[in-house]
C-alpha positions in Angstrom: 89.7 123.6 82.3 86.4 124.4 80.2 83.8 124.5 82.7 81.1 126.9 84.4 82.9 126.3 87.7 86.1 127.5 86.6 87.2 130.9 85.3 88.4 130.5 81.9 92.0 131.7 82.1 94.9 129.4 82.5 96.8 128.1 85.3 100.3 129.3 85.4 103.1 126.7 85.3 105.5 126.2 88.1 109.2 127.1 87.6 111.9 128.0 89.7 112.8 127.0 93.6 110.9 127.2 96.6 111.8 127.2 100.3 110.9 124.2 102.9 108.6 126.9 104.7 106.9 127.9 101.3 106.3 123.8 100.6 104.7 123.6 103.9 102.4 126.5 102.8 101.4 124.4 99.9 101.0 121.2 101.8 98.3 123.1 104.0 96.4 124.3 101.0 96.8 120.7 99.2 95.6 118.3 102.0 95.4 120.2 105.2 92.5 120.3 107.4 90.8 123.0 105.3 92.6 122.2 102.1 91.8 121.0 98.6 91.4 117.2 99.4 88.7 118.2 102.2 87.0 120.6 99.6 86.9 117.8 97.1 85.7 115.0 99.2 83.3 117.5 100.9 81.5 118.3 97.8 81.3 114.8 96.5 79.6 113.6 100.0 77.2 116.3 99.4 76.6 115.3 95.9 76.2 111.7 97.1 73.4 112.5 99.8 71.3 115.0 97.6 71.6 113.0 94.4 68.0 111.9 93.3 66.5 114.6 95.8 67.8 117.8 94.0 69.5 117.2 90.6 70.3 121.0 90.5 72.2 121.0 93.9 73.7 117.5 93.0 75.2 118.4 89.6 76.4 121.9 91.1 78.3 120.5 94.0 79.8 117.7 91.5 81.1 120.5 89.4 82.5 122.1 92.1 83.9 118.8 93.3 85.7 118.6 89.9 87.3 121.8 90.1 88.7 121.7 93.6 90.1 118.1 92.5 91.9 120.0 89.7 93.5 122.4 92.2 94.5 119.6 94.6 96.0 117.9 91.6 97.8 121.5 90.6 99.4 121.8 93.9 100.3 118.0 94.1 102.2 118.7 90.7 103.7 122.1 92.5 104.8 120.0 95.4 106.8 117.7 93.8 108.3 120.0 91.1 109.4 122.0 94.0 111.1 118.9 95.9 108.3 118.4 98.3 106.4 114.9 99.0 102.7 115.3 98.0 101.6 113.1 101.0 97.9 113.3 101.6 98.3 115.7 104.8 98.9 119.3 105.8 102.3 120.4 107.2 101.4 119.1 110.8 99.1 116.2 110.2 97.8 113.5 108.0 94.4 114.0 106.2 91.4 112.6 107.8 87.6 112.1 106.9 87.0 113.6 110.2 87.7 117.1 108.2 84.3 116.7 106.8 80.9 118.3 108.0 78.5 115.4 107.6 75.2 117.3 107.1 72.6 116.1 104.9 70.5 119.3 105.0 71.3 121.0 101.7 70.8 124.7 103.1 73.1 123.7 105.8 75.9 122.2 103.8 75.7 124.8 100.9 76.2 127.5 104.0 79.1 125.4 105.2 80.8 125.5 101.7 80.2 129.0 101.1 82.1 129.7 104.2 84.8 127.3 103.2 85.0 129.1 100.0 85.4 132.4 101.7 88.0 131.2 103.8 89.7 129.6 100.9 90.1 133.0 98.9 91.4 134.5 102.1 94.0 131.6 102.5 95.1 131.7 98.8 95.4 135.4 98.9 97.7 135.5 101.9 99.7 132.5 100.7 100.3 134.4 97.3 101.6 137.5 99.5 103.7 135.2 101.5 105.7 133.0 99.2 108.9 134.2 97.4 108.3 132.0 94.0 106.4 134.2 91.8 104.7 131.2 89.7 103.5 129.7 93.2 102.0 132.9 94.2 100.3 133.4 90.5 99.0 129.7 90.7 97.5 130.6 94.2 95.8 133.9 92.8 94.6 132.1 89.9 92.9 129.3 92.2 91.5 132.0 94.3 89.9 133.4 91.1 88.0 129.9 90.7 87.0 130.2 94.6 85.6 133.6 94.0 83.4 132.1 91.4 82.3 129.2 93.6 81.5 131.8 96.2 78.9 133.5 93.7 77.6 130.0 92.6 76.9 129.0 96.0 75.3 132.5 97.0 73.3 132.4 93.8 71.9 128.6 94.7 71.3 129.5 98.1 69.3 132.4 97.2 67.5 130.4 94.7 66.4 127.3 97.0 65.8 129.7 99.9 62.8 131.5 98.0 
C-alpha cells in the first residue's frame, strides 16, 4: 500500500495451516471488540463528525481508516485461507456498533484512538508470539508496524492541535 499512513514494506502472504485456537486469535484481531473492524468504523465516525470543521484531522483519520480497512481485509483473507469463517465478530461474540466511542471532541477522540493503537501494537505482538504459523506471525508483526506509525501520527497531530 502506497500511503503516508502505512509503512512502505509488503504484507506477507499466508501459507501453511493453522490451529482452531490460532483462528480464534485472528478473529479477535479481525472483528473482535477492539479489532480492525472497530478501528475502521471508529476512524470513519471521527472523519464524518469532524469533516468540514477541521480538514487536517478529517483527512488524517480517513487515511488511518483506509489502512485499518486493509488490515481487516488481510485478516479476513487469512481466516479464509486457513479454514475459518470470516464472520463479523470475534471469537466470543458478533461485532456491534456499541464497540465505538461516540465522542465528537477531537482531542478526546484522538486520545482514545492513540490508546487503541497502543493496545493494538501490544495485541499484535502478543499474538505473533503465540501462533504457530510463521507466515501469520509475520503478518501480525507487519500490521503492528503500521500501528506504531499510527501512534506517531496521532501523537504529532495531538501535539499540533494542543498548541
